[in-house]
C-alpha positions as a printed NumPy array, in Angstrom:
array([[116.569,  74.626, 109.908],
       [113.009,  73.353, 110.98 ],
       [110.941,  70.27 , 110.428],
       [107.775,  69.164, 110.588],
       [107.32 ,  65.524, 111.143],
       [103.72 ,  65.07 , 111.098],
       [101.519,  64.983, 108.49 ],
       [101.479,  68.269, 106.147],
       [105.073,  67.734, 106.973],
       [107.734,  70.136, 106.571],
       [110.833,  72.107, 106.303],
       [111.37 ,  75.352, 106.539],
       [114.801,  77.476, 106.97 ],
       [115.042,  81.398, 108.454],
       [118.586,  83.551, 107.978],
       [118.134,  86.416, 110.222],
       [114.479,  86.88 , 110.686],
       [113.903,  86.39 , 106.803],
       [111.816,  82.855, 104.934],
       [114.275,  81.632, 103.139],
       [111.9  ,  78.462, 101.925],
       [109.121,  76.535, 103.577],
       [108.879,  73.105, 101.614],
       [105.879,  70.721, 101.737],
       [105.658,  66.955, 102.264],
       [102.587,  67.199,  99.893],
       [103.933,  69.419,  96.997],
       [105.448,  68.283,  93.984],
       [103.119,  65.378,  93.835],
       [103.694,  63.753,  96.839],
       [100.742,  62.525,  98.822],
       [ 97.941,  65.078,  99.802],
       [ 98.812,  66.048, 103.632],
       [101.934,  64.002, 103.306],
       [105.122,  63.782, 105.666],
       [108.518,  64.973, 104.78 ],
       [110.506,  62.898, 102.116],
       [114.02 ,  61.641, 101.198],
       [113.53 ,  64.116,  98.566],
       [112.716,  67.278, 100.292],
       [115.11 ,  66.735, 102.914],
       [118.065,  66.956,  99.745],
       [116.04 ,  69.516,  98.643],
       [116.279,  71.625, 101.252],
       [119.777,  71.134, 101.866],
       [119.948,  72.1  ,  98.432],
       [118.138,  75.539,  98.792],
       [119.74 ,  76.7  , 102.438],
       [121.792,  79.521, 102.321],
       [124.627,  77.396, 104.415],
       [124.953,  75.364, 107.096],
       [122.008,  75.936, 109.893],
       [123.568,  77.546, 113.671],
       [120.58 ,  75.175, 115.096],
       [118.443,  72.439, 113.867],
       [114.469,  72.574, 115.103],
       [112.097,  69.642, 115.224],
       [108.243,  70.518, 116.068],
       [106.588,  68.353, 118.688],
       [104.224,  65.412, 117.278],
       [103.46 ,  61.953, 118.367],
       [104.803,  58.644, 116.929],
       [102.572,  56.048, 115.818],
       [103.523,  53.568, 118.401],
       [100.156,  52.685, 120.513],
       [100.701,  52.176, 124.246],
       [103.733,  53.643, 124.924],
       [103.213,  57.326, 124.904],
       [106.31 ,  57.827, 122.576],
       [106.847,  60.929, 120.664],
       [109.108,  63.043, 118.557],
       [110.366,  65.726, 120.435],
       [108.244,  67.865, 123.074],
       [105.36 ,  66.199, 121.422],
       [102.268,  67.543, 120.376],
       [100.636,  69.342, 123.439],
       [102.034,  71.969, 126.145],
       [103.1  ,  75.41 , 126.709],
       [106.399,  74.851, 128.028],
       [109.331,  76.437, 126.965],
       [111.762,  74.595, 124.029],
       [113.96 ,  72.356, 125.218],
       [117.477,  72.058, 124.157],
       [120.247,  69.373, 123.372],
       [123.501,  68.816, 121.485],
       [123.842,  67.29 , 117.927],
       [125.746,  67.447, 114.709],
       [124.922,  68.22 , 111.464],
       [127.637,  66.644, 108.799],
       [130.131,  66.578, 111.615],
       [129.248,  70.201, 112.826],
       [128.007,  70.552, 116.451],
       [124.752,  72.645, 116.642],
       [122.188,  72.694, 119.12 ],
       [118.925,  70.946, 118.413],
       [115.702,  72.461, 119.75 ],
       [112.782,  71.347, 120.225],
       [108.861,  72.465, 121.43 ],
       [105.578,  71.42 , 121.251],
       [103.13 ,  71.38 , 118.329],
       [100.921,  73.048, 120.412],
       [103.843,  76.046, 120.69 ],
       [104.508,  76.159, 117.188],
       [100.962,  77.582, 116.046],
       [101.419,  80.008, 117.914],
       [104.934,  81.305, 117.39 ],
       [103.989,  80.636, 113.425],
       [100.732,  83.495, 113.7  ],
       [102.535,  85.611, 115.819],
       [105.995,  85.99 , 113.762],
       [103.658,  86.122, 110.494],
       [101.674,  89.044, 111.715],
       [101.696,  91.722, 109.54 ],
       [102.466,  94.16 , 113.157],
       [104.842,  91.603, 114.442],
       [106.701,  91.309, 117.259],
       [103.417,  91.784, 119.263],
       [103.484,  92.459, 122.267],
       [ 99.509,  91.883, 123.35 ],
       [ 97.218,  89.831, 121.42 ],
       [ 94.669,  87.059, 121.372],
       [ 95.767,  84.158, 119.752],
       [ 92.931,  80.818, 118.49 ],
       [ 94.592,  78.023, 117.747],
       [ 91.135,  75.95 , 116.417],
       [ 91.993,  72.235, 114.343],
       [ 91.388,  68.883, 114.902],
       [ 92.741,  68.416, 118.452],
       [ 93.382,  71.571, 119.887],
       [ 90.448,  74.596, 120.178],
       [ 92.113,  76.98 , 122.446],
       [ 92.553,  80.834, 123.269],
       [ 95.388,  82.55 , 124.349],
       [ 96.603,  85.675, 125.402],
       [ 99.952,  86.385, 124.058],
       [101.823,  89.039, 126.205],
       [104.999,  90.596, 126.79 ],
       [106.132,  88.876, 123.268],
       [105.468,  85.884, 124.175],
       [107.19 ,  85.046, 127.106],
       [104.017,  84.95 , 129.322],
       [101.363,  83.192, 127.335],
       [ 97.793,  82.516, 129.133],
       [ 95.457,  79.877, 127.62 ],
       [ 91.364,  79.594, 127.847],
       [ 90.641,  76.102, 126.489],
       [ 87.456,  76.222, 124.906],
       [ 86.965,  72.747, 123.164],
       [ 88.898,  69.692, 122.582],
       [ 89.118,  68.483, 118.852],
       [ 86.494,  71.22 , 117.039],
       [ 88.152,  70.355, 113.536],
       [ 87.789,  66.599, 114.008],
       [ 83.859,  66.878, 115.491],
       [ 83.504,  69.273, 112.58 ],
       [ 84.538,  66.379, 110.052],
       [ 83.205,  63.688, 111.78 ],
       [ 79.758,  64.997, 110.667],
       [ 80.989,  64.377, 106.917],
       [ 81.723,  60.308, 108.002],
       [ 78.844,  60.166, 109.379],
       [ 76.627,  61.115, 106.956],
       [ 79.145,  59.212, 104.378],
       [ 77.875,  55.592, 103.33 ],
       [ 81.688,  54.811, 102.347],
       [ 83.347,  55.611, 105.976],
       [ 83.598,  53.246, 107.795],
       [ 80.964,  52.267, 111.299],
       [ 84.701,  51.456, 113.39 ],
       [ 88.131,  52.155, 113.248],
       [ 88.526,  54.781, 111.047],
       [ 89.667,  58.283, 111.617],
       [ 88.363,  61.828, 110.08 ],
       [ 90.236,  62.32 , 107.303],
       [ 91.643,  65.782, 106.425],
       [ 90.001,  66.499, 103.3  ],
       [ 86.543,  65.778, 104.935],
       [ 86.63 ,  69.294, 106.545],
       [ 86.481,  71.389, 103.294],
       [ 84.137,  68.923, 101.94 ],
       [ 81.882,  69.704, 104.508],
       [ 82.394,  73.395, 104.299],
       [ 81.357,  73.139, 100.995],
       [ 77.682,  71.239, 101.67 ],
       [ 77.31 ,  74.203, 104.165],
       [ 75.928,  76.412, 101.266],
       [ 73.539,  73.634,  99.964],
       [ 71.313,  74.003, 103.646],
       [ 67.616,  75.303, 102.373],
       [ 66.807,  77.792, 105.19 ],
       [ 64.525,  75.907, 107.299],
       [ 65.226,  75.417, 110.862],
       [ 67.042,  71.758, 111.575],
       [ 64.563,  69.495, 113.094],
       [ 64.797,  68.255, 116.391],
       [ 66.26 ,  64.964, 115.721],
       [ 69.297,  66.247, 113.526],
       [ 70.038,  68.932, 115.97 ],
       [ 70.636,  66.051, 118.784],
       [ 73.253,  64.55 , 116.532],
       [ 75.146,  67.612, 116.269],
       [ 74.428,  68.644, 119.984],
       [ 76.304,  65.267, 120.552],
       [ 78.958,  65.311, 118.185],
       [ 79.688,  68.694, 120.42 ],
       [ 79.268,  66.872, 123.742],
       [ 80.983,  63.737, 123.003],
       [ 84.243,  63.652, 125.413],
       [ 87.369,  62.993, 123.035],
       [ 86.655,  59.956, 121.229],
       [ 87.161,  60.871, 117.393],
       [ 90.179,  59.537, 116.583],
       [ 89.051,  56.775, 115.778],
       [ 85.279,  58.04 , 115.677],
       [ 83.114,  55.194, 116.317],
       [ 80.538,  55.947, 114.19 ],
       [ 78.27 ,  52.777, 114.444],
       [ 77.4  ,  54.582, 117.994],
       [ 75.001,  57.241, 115.841],
       [ 73.463,  54.572, 113.856],
       [ 70.501,  55.135, 115.34 ],
       [ 70.254,  58.474, 114.572],
       [ 68.309,  60.351, 111.64 ],
       [ 72.173,  61.509, 109.931],
       [ 74.196,  58.226, 109.767],
       [ 74.747,  57.347, 106.486],
       [ 72.065,  59.795, 105.242],
       [ 74.365,  60.633, 102.052],
       [ 76.192,  63.46 , 101.192],
       [ 73.386,  64.873,  99.402],
       [ 70.803,  64.367, 101.697],
       [ 69.104,  68.301, 102.741],
       [ 69.418,  66.494, 106.174],
       [ 73.339,  66.656, 105.988],
       [ 73.082,  70.236, 104.557],
       [ 70.921,  71.498, 107.359],
       [ 73.244,  69.586, 109.992],
       [ 75.895,  71.462, 108.989],
       [ 74.598,  74.729, 108.858],
       [ 73.891,  74.124, 112.304],
       [ 76.862,  72.691, 113.513],
       [ 79.071,  75.458, 111.692],
       [ 76.786,  78.059, 113.266],
       [ 77.333,  75.881, 116.781],
       [ 80.966,  75.923, 116.688],
       [ 81.597,  79.127, 115.936],
       [ 79.318,  79.999, 118.77 ],
       [ 80.787,  78.474, 121.312],
       [ 83.912,  79.827, 120.757],
       [ 82.547,  83.544, 120.027],
       [ 80.719,  83.261, 123.46 ],
       [ 84.198,  82.084, 125.323],
       [ 86.055,  85.337, 123.62 ],
       [ 83.41 ,  87.797, 124.652],
       [ 83.379,  86.46 , 128.609],
       [ 86.64 ,  85.177, 129.279],
       [ 89.242,  87.423, 127.243],
       [ 90.301,  91.112, 126.853],
       [ 88.8  ,  93.224, 124.41 ],
       [ 89.729,  95.27 , 121.417],
       [ 92.791,  93.206, 121.154],
       [ 94.441,  91.492, 117.842],
       [ 93.681,  88.235, 116.802],
       [ 95.762,  85.901, 115.282],
       [ 94.122,  82.385, 114.381],
       [ 95.884,  79.214, 113.036],
       [ 94.811,  75.692, 112.975],
       [ 93.295,  74.111, 109.951],
       [ 89.637,  75.402, 111.228],
       [ 91.343,  78.799, 110.519],
       [ 91.052,  77.769, 106.356],
       [ 87.411,  77.697, 107.102],
       [ 86.154,  80.621, 105.036],
       [ 83.25 ,  80.911, 106.978],
       [ 84.257,  81.458, 110.068],
       [ 87.092,  83.878, 109.044],
       [ 84.51 ,  86.41 , 107.81 ],
       [ 82.426,  86.04 , 110.95 ],
       [ 85.529,  86.642, 113.229],
       [ 86.477,  89.525, 111.   ],
       [ 82.602,  91.277, 111.273],
       [ 82.342,  90.136, 115.073],
       [ 84.003,  93.421, 116.678],
       [ 86.184,  91.827, 119.521],
       [ 88.797,  92.83 , 118.085],
       [ 90.934,  95.731, 116.46 ],
       [ 92.007,  93.354, 113.917],
       [ 92.251,  89.507, 112.617],
       [ 94.711,  88.039, 110.827],
       [ 95.256,  84.919, 108.997],
       [ 98.271,  83.107, 107.628],
       [ 97.742,  81.281, 104.099],
       [ 99.752,  78.338, 106.097],
       [ 97.26 ,  78.249, 108.843],
       [ 97.147,  74.785, 109.088],
       [ 99.55 ,  72.272, 110.065],
       [102.024,  73.808, 107.21 ],
       [102.658,  76.027, 108.663],
       [104.408,  74.26 , 111.682],
       [107.664,  74.344, 110.621],
       [107.701,  77.509, 110.763],
       [106.528,  77.775, 113.732],
       [109.074,  76.07 , 115.737],
       [112.074,  77.782, 113.538],
       [110.477,  81.069, 115.206],
       [110.034,  79.786, 118.619],
       [113.565,  78.116, 118.888],
       [114.994,  82.086, 116.881],
       [113.231,  83.649, 120.293],
       [114.967,  81.413, 122.364],
       [118.21 ,  82.564, 120.849],
       [117.202,  86.142, 121.471],
       [115.496,  86.691, 118.006],
       [112.645,  88.882, 118.068],
       [109.5  ,  86.96 , 117.047],
       [109.179,  88.35 , 113.668],
       [109.56 ,  87.116, 110.267],
       [109.938,  88.74 , 106.656],
       [107.655,  86.468, 104.653],
       [106.436,  85.718, 101.13 ],
       [103.46 ,  83.531, 100.513],
       [105.5  ,  82.279,  97.393],
       [108.472,  80.365,  99.306],
       [108.2  ,  77.257,  97.571],
       [110.312,  75.576,  95.506],
       [110.974,  76.827,  92.033],
       [109.606,  75.038,  89.268],
       [111.615,  71.478,  87.732],
       [112.605,  71.988,  84.534],
       [113.331,  67.784,  84.407],
       [112.276,  67.279,  81.175],
       [111.303,  70.261,  77.888],
       [107.921,  68.763,  76.334],
       [108.817,  66.526,  72.984],
       [109.338,  69.537,  70.239],
       [107.842,  67.065,  67.827],
       [104.487,  67.028,  69.889],
       [104.758,  70.63 ,  71.458],
       [105.78 ,  74.003,  70.046],
       [106.806,  76.839,  72.004],
       [106.354,  80.983,  72.134],
       [106.701,  83.84 ,  74.2  ],
       [103.441,  84.617,  76.26 ],
       [101.492,  86.998,  74.624],
       [ 98.383,  87.783,  77.68 ],
       [ 96.366,  89.34 ,  75.207],
       [ 95.909,  86.605,  72.981],
       [ 95.567,  84.063,  76.354],
       [ 93.233,  86.517,  77.413],
       [ 91.129,  85.472,  74.059],
       [ 91.561,  82.113,  74.433],
       [ 90.45 ,  82.174,  78.266],
       [ 87.519,  84.287,  77.124],
       [ 86.706,  81.528,  74.352],
       [ 86.611,  78.948,  77.204],
       [ 89.988,  77.357,  76.75 ],
       [ 91.601,  76.13 ,  80.302],
       [ 95.001,  77.181,  81.199],
       [ 97.739,  75.125,  83.677],
       [ 99.142,  78.665,  84.627],
       [102.906,  78.239,  86.152],
       [105.016,  80.965,  87.882],
       [108.152,  80.971,  89.657],
       [107.775,  79.038,  93.345],
       [105.11 ,  77.204,  94.665],
       [103.053,  78.86 ,  97.372],
       [103.155,  77.933, 100.99 ],
       [ 99.741,  76.51 , 102.237],
       [ 97.436,  74.777, 100.686],
       [ 95.569,  77.027,  98.408],
       [ 96.782,  77.89 ,  94.821],
       [ 97.375,  81.529,  94.793],
       [ 98.397,  82.242,  90.68 ],
       [101.888,  80.511,  90.96 ],
       [ 99.736,  76.559,  90.169],
       [ 96.932,  76.859,  88.938],
       [ 94.414,  76.165,  86.508],
       [ 92.401,  79.249,  85.392],
       [ 89.728,  79.622,  83.164],
       [ 86.753,  81.854,  82.348],
       [ 84.422,  82.687,  85.208],
       [ 81.433,  83.645,  82.652],
       [ 79.954,  80.527,  81.86 ],
       [ 78.297,  78.02 ,  84.143],
       [ 79.463,  74.639,  82.602],
       [ 83.236,  75.725,  83.493],
       [ 82.903,  75.33 ,  86.891],
       [ 81.469,  71.272,  86.035],
       [ 84.923,  70.947,  83.446],
       [ 87.362,  71.969,  86.116],
       [ 85.588,  69.537,  88.821],
       [ 85.364,  66.59 ,  85.893],
       [ 89.654,  67.665,  85.303],
       [ 90.347,  67.603,  88.681],
       [ 88.377,  64.472,  89.304],
       [ 86.501,  66.399,  92.021],
       [ 82.68 ,  65.443,  93.942],
       [ 80.249,  68.287,  91.117],
       [ 78.993,  69.87 ,  94.88 ],
       [ 82.451,  71.717,  95.334],
       [ 82.823,  75.255,  94.507],
       [ 85.561,  76.877,  92.342],
       [ 87.294,  80.034,  93.647],
       [ 87.884,  83.342,  91.755],
       [ 91.24 ,  85.362,  91.673],
       [ 90.082,  89.33 ,  90.857],
       [ 91.985,  92.771,  90.051],
       [ 91.924,  93.9  ,  93.237],
       [ 90.732,  97.313,  92.316],
       [ 87.838,  95.78 ,  90.592],
       [ 86.425,  93.7  ,  94.374],
       [ 83.734,  96.285,  94.769],
       [ 82.289,  95.986,  91.398],
       [ 82.046,  92.419,  91.203],
       [ 81.86 ,  91.672,  95.26 ],
       [ 79.985,  92.839,  98.375],
       [ 82.899,  93.553, 100.18 ],
       [ 86.096,  95.192,  98.772],
       [ 88.27 ,  93.528, 101.757],
       [ 91.395,  92.744, 100.133],
       [ 92.09 ,  89.083, 100.668],
       [ 95.224,  87.825,  98.823],
       [ 95.482,  84.588, 100.52 ],
       [ 91.258,  83.51 ,  99.758],
       [ 90.694,  82.365, 103.459],
       [ 87.285,  84.446, 103.374],
       [ 83.864,  84.11 , 101.862],
       [ 81.856,  87.44 ,  99.996],
       [ 78.903,  88.053,  98.117],
       [ 78.441,  87.906,  94.435],
       [ 77.11 ,  90.933,  92.978],
       [ 76.178,  89.867,  89.739],
       [ 74.767,  86.831,  88.025],
       [ 77.251,  87.177,  85.139],
       [ 79.942,  85.082,  87.151],
       [ 78.405,  81.544,  87.748],
       [ 80.996,  79.469,  87.176],
       [ 82.898,  81.18 ,  90.734],
       [ 79.555,  81.375,  92.754],
       [ 78.575,  78.829,  95.3  ],
       [ 75.006,  77.842,  95.587],
       [ 74.152,  80.568,  98.243],
       [ 75.987,  83.449,  96.182],
       [ 79.374,  83.439,  97.901],
       [ 82.676,  83.011,  96.482],
       [ 86.2  ,  82.79 ,  98.009],
       [ 87.845,  85.329,  96.253],
       [ 91.886,  85.985,  96.182],
       [ 92.776,  89.18 ,  95.28 ],
       [ 95.661,  90.473,  93.275],
       [ 97.69 ,  93.706,  93.036],
       [100.044,  94.334,  90.542],
       [103.227,  94.621,  93.195],
       [102.258,  91.225,  94.361],
       [101.383,  89.102,  91.787],
       [102.575,  91.378,  88.208],
       [102.26 ,  88.044,  85.433],
       [ 98.615,  86.604,  87.09 ],
       [ 97.305,  91.065,  87.481],
       [ 98.269,  91.52 ,  83.573],
       [ 96.333,  88.809,  82.506],
       [ 93.407,  89.002,  85.164],
       [ 93.41 ,  93.35 ,  83.346],
       [ 93.924,  91.576,  79.834],
       [ 90.442,  89.367,  80.259],
       [ 89.311,  92.374,  81.693],
       [ 89.612,  93.822,  78.006],
       [ 88.321,  90.533,  76.607],
       [ 85.444,  90.662,  77.948],
       [ 84.495,  93.512,  80.522],
       [ 85.337,  90.903,  84.284],
       [ 89.195,  91.15 ,  85.521],
       [ 88.093,  87.988,  87.158],
       [ 89.091,  84.104,  86.324],
       [ 88.099,  80.807,  88.283],
       [ 91.54 ,  79.7  ,  89.896],
       [ 91.791,  75.762,  91.419],
       [ 94.796,  74.395,  91.948],
       [ 97.501,  72.408,  89.812],
       [ 97.61 ,  68.707,  90.72 ],
       [ 97.122,  65.476,  90.246],
       [ 93.97 ,  64.093,  91.99 ],
       [ 94.862,  63.026,  95.871],
       [ 98.426,  64.842,  95.609],
       [ 99.872,  68.146,  96.167],
       [100.685,  70.834,  93.288],
       [102.674,  70.114,  90.269],
       [106.303,  71.055,  90.121],
       [108.462,  69.861,  87.271],
       [107.519,  70.24 ,  83.79 ],
       [107.424,  66.13 ,  82.839],
       [104.361,  65.76 ,  85.169],
       [102.989,  69.053,  84.009],
       [103.111,  68.044,  80.354],
       [101.947,  64.465,  81.066],
       [ 98.767,  65.98 ,  83.491],
       [ 98.054,  68.456,  80.177],
       [ 97.94 ,  65.439,  78.03 ],
       [ 95.636,  63.447,  80.366],
       [ 93.365,  66.074,  80.766],
       [ 93.233,  67.557,  77.578],
       [ 94.739,  70.995,  78.611],
       [ 95.823,  73.069,  75.391],
       [ 97.351,  76.283,  76.693],
       [100.583,  75.88 ,  79.193],
       [102.318,  78.745,  80.668],
       [105.772,  78.306,  82.568],
       [106.856,  81.556,  83.272],
       [106.753,  83.898,  80.043],
       [107.092,  80.655,  78.153],
       [103.657,  78.954,  76.065],
       [103.429,  75.861,  75.437],
       [100.348,  74.631,  73.143],
       [100.381,  71.415,  71.779],
       [100.962,  70.333,  67.23 ],
       [ 97.994,  69.79 ,  65.483]])
């Protein structure tokens, strides 16, 4: 049993090389990016297959200023984990701890399809770390090649610089801002940034470790200071920063790393779909793998696998993206207000084609931040207004795109690249103007490919929607209250749908609708 005590907190349980679960602090309507809660600990004990043989704690700094205090082994470092003796409900067992940095390495190495890997390159880029690692001899030798500190924080700082609501002093780049800047990058008009705009970006790239907090006031005399999120200046600068950051890391890979090895990517920057596409197309690596929990939500898995290898197990994990908790039927919908009937895929597809928004819940929730058809809002992609409707329901900014899910066998019909992406981690160019709700302003979409063997219910619905509309594509966005993780209990789901006017609720094979 392993725990990540920091933001995007999680508890993971690994039994004989198999991921039993990874439970995340934000899920079940807790604060986005939240830490472990008491209820999560209780749920983790309930779902465990038995008492653990070992406990593992990921390293993390404590918030106590000035003392250098830390959880476990701390944030940075490649030294092997440390063992101490502890107890779990009276049972003596070893307690393992290793650094947060190592958790990223062992998570992505263990989850890679070809694991255990003798030789590969790992890129960890996130808020603090920006480093390549040559992983050799199944992880017995790890050689770091440092590139740039705080790449994720530098990227998010540009959003804060332009945002008038971000404080001048003492504020830390917000975890959600990197994703918002990724969305705004698409609005760049194609013109070259001015020398003044480039100068701001270069200043962000050349600054020392001063992003937590980010002293925005030091940029007060620049053209991007409080320019607003709808400013073309920000959009051009965002595109330029995206290109420059990738270029810095690509140049380092080209000059300092062996060619032709697999590349594994971990850290929050591994959720940037433009960078992922660029790595896949760069030609430097034999293959590229990014896990669905590339950010710190996968850190507990990594520390578990670091501990497992310490105790002699191979760095290989059998896992499924739907390794979260089961949906909680804590209270059935009021029969005086809601009816229930068996799910009829054809009828539901017709409702979607007529413009309905559907709350869609299946099985266990997804690990990582992306909704992949188990905690989703689904809708037709055929009208542009659907994007605005979904953003209104989710209380999101209008500039943010809505991602699609698509039948894997139909990818080549509607998107330029038939590359299968079941975890929604790459941009693809849309080939038709018939899907406006999922087509971002630059003509791209972050597509989840769906195979029947991986996700049979969603695949069947997509096929039924194709029969109804001609397109095996749906809008797919996360099912959550604003600022909170996925909904995971019936009482909150029904309350959410009543508040937001959602009249079609699917939980497993049951279809709930309000009585008229």
